[in-house]
N, C-alpha and C positions, 0 to 999 in steps of 0.2 A: 403659719397658723391657718387652720381650717375652721369654718363656722357654718353650721346648719342654717339654711335659709328657709323661712316659712313666710308665705305671702297669703294674706287673707283679705278678701273683698269685704268691705263694710258699707253699711248704709249711712251712718252718722260719723263722719271723720273726727269731729271735735269730741264727742262722747267717747269714741274709741281711743283717741289720743289720751284723754284723761285716764281711762281705764288702764292702758298699757304703761303710761308714765308711773301710775301708782303701783301697778304690778311689778314693775322693774325698779322699785325702791326710789322713785323720784327721778330716775334718769330721763332726761329730755331727749327727744328725737335728734339724731345726728343729721338727718335730712328732713326738711319740712317744706313742702310745696302745697299749693292750693288743693291738690287732689291726692296727696301722697305723704306718708310719714315713714321714716325708717330709723330703727335703732340698731346700732352695731355694738353688741354686748360681749364681753368676755366672761360675764357671770350672769346667768347660769350657762353651763355647758349643756349638751343635749343628750337625752335618753330617747332613742327612737325605737319603736316596736311596731310589728305588724301581726295580725292574727286573722284566722279564717274561722269565724264563729257564727256564720249564717245571718249576719246583719248587713244593712246597706253598705256597699263599698264607699270609701271616701274618708274624709277626716272624721274620726269618731270623737276624739277629744284631744286636747293639748294640755301639757302640764309641766311642772317643775318638781324634780326629785331633790330632796334635801337629805343631809346626812345626820342631823341631830334634831332632838325635840325642840331646842331653842330656835333653830332655823324654821321648823314647821310652824312654831308660834309666830315668828316674824312674817311668814308668808300668809298665815291666816289674817294677820293684821293688815297686810297689803290688800288682800281680797276685800276685807271689810272697808278699808279706806277708799276703795273705788266706788262705794255706795251700792254694792250689789249684795243680795242674800248669800250666806255661806252655810253649807251643811258639813258637819264633821262626822267622820267614821273612825272608830277605834278598833284596832286589831282585826281588821277586815281581811278576808282572803280574796285576792283578785290578781289575775295575771301571774299565777304561780308564785305569789308572794303574800306574806302577811304584812300589812302596813297600817299605819295611822294616816288618815287623809283628811283633807278639806276640799270641798267642791264649791264652785260658783259657775255662773253662766255669764259670758261676756255680752255686750250690747247687741251682738248679732245672733245670740242664742247658741253659741258654741260652748260646749262643756269644757271647763278648766279645772284641773286638779293640782293639788300640791300634796306630796306624800313622803313619808319616811319609812323605808322598808325595814321591818323588824327581823324577818327570816324568810327563807325559801319555803314554798308550800308545794306539795305534790300534785295539787289540782289547780286548774285555772280559776275556779270559783264559780258561783252561779252567774250565768249570763242572763241577759234580758229574756231570751227565748226559753230558758230553763226554769223560770221562777214565776210565782204569782205576781200580779201587778203591784201589790203592796209590800213585797219582800225586799230586803236590802240586797242589792245585786252589785255586780262588778262594773267597774269603769263608768262610762258616761251615763248609763242608765240611772245611776245613783243621782247624778246631777239633774236628771229630767224631773225630779220631784221638787226642784227649786223653782219658785215662781220667778219669771223674768220680770225685771223692773228696769226701765230705761232711766237715764239721767235726765234731770230737768233741762 
């Protein structure tokens, strides 16, 4: 079995542990040290994408793709249970697909999405650089409208 590894530096380990435990449906870390937490998960599997869209290189956003509306509703609840604001998009065109999505921003300010792909789309969608500041745009730019709120 192969597993994608993603490591994120965080400012508040406890707030981030709560966030990810909720996001992963209550799964506790498999390794817990004073300065480190690790989850080894078999669900979800990974959807990894790269793009060249004229934005700052590096992590743009992270997300979980789901297969059904029921799974999307479950992930929306997980985002909300982490105590952070959630923004929903319906039938939005982004990344060459039409999808229903929910966005949040983790305690470090990294955009997180959950989405259910409805069908392929011939265009990428409007990127941040292609659209006015108040327009609904693709990927993490949508999450940039969510106000960041840290855990108590």
